[in-house]
C-alpha positions in Angstrom: -32.3 -108.5 -2.4 -35.5 -107.4 -0.7 -36.2 -106.1 2.9 -39.7 -107.6 2.7 -40.4 -111.0 4.3 -43.6 -113.0 4.8 -44.4 -114.6 8.2 -46.8 -117.1 6.7 -49.3 -117.4 3.9 -52.0 -115.6 5.9 -50.0 -112.7 7.2 -49.0 -109.4 5.6 -45.4 -109.0 4.5 -43.0 -107.4 7.0 -40.8 -104.5 5.7 -37.8 -104.9 8.0 -36.2 -101.6 6.8 -39.4 -99.7 7.6 -39.5 -101.4 11.0 -35.9 -100.4 11.7 -36.7 -96.8 10.9 -39.8 -96.9 13.1 -37.8 -98.6 15.9 -34.9 -96.1 15.8 -37.2 -93.1 15.5 -38.8 -94.0 18.8 -35.4 -94.8 20.4 -34.0 -91.4 19.4 -37.1 -89.2 20.1 -39.9 -90.9 22.0 -41.8 -87.7 22.6 -42.3 -87.2 18.8 -42.5 -90.7 17.5 -44.9 -93.5 18.4 -43.9 -96.9 19.9 -43.9 -99.6 17.2 -47.3 -101.3 17.3 -45.9 -104.8 17.4 -43.4 -104.3 20.3 -44.5 -104.2 23.9 -44.2 -100.7 25.5 -42.1 -101.8 28.5 -39.6 -103.5 26.1 -39.3 -100.5 23.9 -38.8 -98.3 27.0 -36.1 -100.6 28.2 -34.3 -100.5 24.8 -34.7 -96.7 24.7 -33.2 -96.3 28.2 -30.3 -98.6 27.4 -29.3 -96.7 24.3 -29.8 -93.3 25.9 -27.8 -94.2 29.1 -24.9 -95.3 26.9 -24.7 -92.0 25.1 -25.4 -90.0 28.4 -22.6 -91.8 30.2 -20.1 -91.5 27.4 -20.7 -87.8 27.0 -20.5 -87.1 30.7 -17.2 -89.0 30.9 -15.7 -87.1 28.1 -17.0 -83.6 28.9 -16.8 -83.6 32.8 -16.5 -79.8 33.2 -19.5 -79.2 31.0 -21.5 -81.8 32.9 -20.7 -80.1 36.2 -21.9 -76.8 34.9 -25.4 -78.1 34.0 -28.0 -79.3 36.4 -29.5 -82.7 35.8 -32.5 -81.3 33.8 -30.3 -79.2 31.6 -27.9 -82.0 30.9 -30.5 -84.6 30.1 -32.2 -82.0 27.7 -28.8 -81.4 26.0 -28.1 -85.1 25.6 -31.6 -85.8 24.4 -31.4 -83.1 21.8 -28.1 -84.5 20.5 -29.5 -88.0 20.5 -32.6 -86.9 18.6 -31.1 -84.6 16.0 -27.6 -85.9 15.2 -27.1 -88.9 12.9 -23.6 -90.2 13.9 -21.5 -91.1 10.9 -19.1 -93.3 12.8 -19.9 -96.6 14.7 -17.0 -96.1 17.0 -17.7 -94.9 20.6 -14.4 -93.0 20.7 -15.6 -90.7 17.9 -18.9 -89.7 19.6 -17.3 -86.7 21.3 -16.3 -85.3 17.8 -19.8 -86.0 16.6 -21.1 -84.1 19.6 -18.9 -81.1 18.7 -20.3 -81.2 15.1 -23.8 -81.1 16.6 -23.0 -78.2 18.9 -21.6 -76.2 16.0 -24.0 -77.0 13.3 -27.3 -78.5 14.7 -27.8 -77.0 18.2 -30.5 -74.4 18.0 -31.1 -72.5 21.3 -30.3 -69.2 22.8 -30.1 -70.4 26.4 -26.7 -72.1 26.2 -23.6 -70.6 27.9 -21.8 -68.5 25.3 -18.6 -70.5 25.8 -20.2 -73.9 25.5 -18.8 -74.9 22.1 -15.3 -73.7 23.0 -15.3 -75.5 26.4 -16.5 -78.7 24.7 -13.8 -78.4 22.1 -11.1 -77.9 24.8 -12.3 -81.0 26.6 -12.5 -83.0 23.3 -8.8 -82.0 22.6 -7.7 -83.5 25.9 -9.5 -86.8 25.1 -8.2 -86.9 21.5 -4.6 -86.4 22.6 -5.0 -89.1 25.3 -5.9 -91.7 22.7 -3.8 -90.5 19.8 -1.6 -93.2 18.3 1.4 -91.0 17.9 4.4 -91.6 20.2 6.2 -89.0 22.2 10.0 -88.9 22.1 12.7 -88.7 24.8 14.2 -85.2 25.1 17.3 -83.9 26.8 16.3 -81.8 29.8 19.6 -79.9 29.9 20.7 -78.0 26.8 22.9 -74.9 26.2 21.5 -71.5 25.4 22.4 -71.6 21.8 21.6 -75.3 21.2 18.4 -74.6 19.3 19.5 -71.6 17.2 20.8 -73.6 14.2 18.5 -76.6 14.6 15.4 -77.5 12.7 12.1 -77.6 14.6 8.7 -79.1 14.2 5.7 -79.2 16.6 5.0 -82.5 18.2 1.9 -84.2 16.8 0.9 -84.5 20.4 0.9 -80.7 20.9 -1.9 -78.6 19.7 -1.7 -74.8 19.7 -5.2 -73.4 20.3 -6.9 -70.0 20.5 -10.2 -69.3 22.2 -12.3 -66.3 23.0 -12.9 -67.6 26.5 -10.4 -68.9 29.0 -11.7 -72.5 28.8 -8.9 -73.9 31.0 -10.3 -71.8 33.9 -14.0 -72.4 33.5 -15.8 -74.4 36.1 -18.6 -74.2 38.7 -16.6 -71.3 40.4 -15.9 -69.4 37.2 -18.6 -69.0 34.6 -17.9 -66.0 32.3 -21.1 -64.8 30.5 -19.2 -62.6 28.0 -15.9 -63.0 26.3 -13.1 -61.3 28.4 -10.0 -59.7 26.9 -7.5 -60.6 26.0 -8.0 -63.7 23.8 -6.8 -67.0 25.3 -3.8 -68.8 23.7 -3.0 -72.3 24.8 -0.9 -75.4 23.9 -2.5 -78.7 25.0 0.0 -81.5 24.8 0.9 -85.0 25.9 4.3 -85.4 27.4 6.7 -88.4 27.5 4.9 -89.8 30.5 1.6 -89.7 28.5 0.2 -87.0 30.8 -2.1 -84.4 29.3 -1.0 -80.9 30.2 -1.8 -77.4 29.0 0.4 -74.3 28.8 -1.0 -70.8 28.5 1.1 -68.8 26.0 1.4 -65.3 24.7 0.2 -64.2 21.3 3.8 -63.9 20.1 4.5 -67.5 21.2 1.4 -68.7 19.4 2.5 -66.8 16.2 6.0 -68.5 16.5 4.3 -71.9 16.7 2.3 -71.0 13.6 5.5 -70.2 11.7 7.1 -73.4 12.8 4.0 -75.4 11.8 3.9 -73.8 8.3 7.0 -75.6 7.2 8.2 -79.1 8.1 11.4 -78.9 10.2 11.7 -75.2 10.2 15.1 -73.6 10.9 15.0 -72.0 14.3 17.0 -68.9 13.4 14.8 -68.3 10.3 11.6 -68.5 12.4 12.9 -66.2 15.0 14.1 -63.6 12.4 10.6 -63.7 11.0 9.0 -63.0 14.4 11.5 -60.2 15.0 10.6 -58.7 11.6 6.9 -58.9 12.2 7.1 -57.4 15.6 9.0 -54.4 14.2 11.0 -54.2 17.5 13.7 -51.6 17.4 16.1 -54.2 18.8 15.5 -57.5 17.0 18.1 -59.3 19.0 15.9 -58.9 22.1 13.1 -60.7 20.3 15.4 -63.5 19.0 17.0 -64.1 22.4 13.7 -64.2 24.1 12.4 -66.5 21.4 15.3 -68.9 22.0 14.4 -69.1 25.7 10.7 -69.7 24.9 11.6 -72.5 22.4 14.0 -74.1 24.9 11.1 -74.3 27.4 8.8 -75.7 24.8 11.4 -78.3 23.7 12.0 -79.4 27.3 8.2 -79.9 27.7 8.2 -82.0 24.5 6.0 -79.5 22.6 8.5 -79.1 19.9 11.0 -81.6 18.4 14.5 -80.9 17.2 16.8 -82.3 14.5 
């Protein structure tokens, strides 16, 4: 099958594939690619604006904090750079934010961005991804005894993502713009609860480590996980670590972050 077609006996053949490449090149980057010679300028500019506005609006809607931090010129330049450089692998609009993350991490080439830009974008993408995830939350008991979890098996809800960032991304906004990574490192759990609300919980490094241990094995035994934490902490009184861990896990369970069987 060929991409070449003749208009008539007196006209040169049209290579539609070449035309598509020429058309899309201008749409993506009009500053560095000419308008196709056989398309009116005003029509091409209309097509260009339509495509660009769709991407612009979708990114602004999915990265609202990032959008607020940049003025109009900075934002348009960022979107244009993404539009020109990145070749999206997916035709689905819902996957554009993930494509944008790939671009920021692998294709963005500038020294003028905020140092936290990638982490902030990732945090905002997580919120979006959890909001549309197909997994279902489960009903949990709000009132449980102190020792209820100790001999149960645990797993982290697929709608709860433990995360670690160099920057406190959950605090960044127009009133707080850190230009260097503060200490300590930020540990979070972003999760969708039974009411399908997206929430975040700032956690300690030891809680993050506990969640790592639970995540490493499907339906981990609570007591075993807590004993491992106590051993790693080298605390002189392991029972203090285990009892504190039970309280932490109880709170996580009641929030729907961990599941029990």
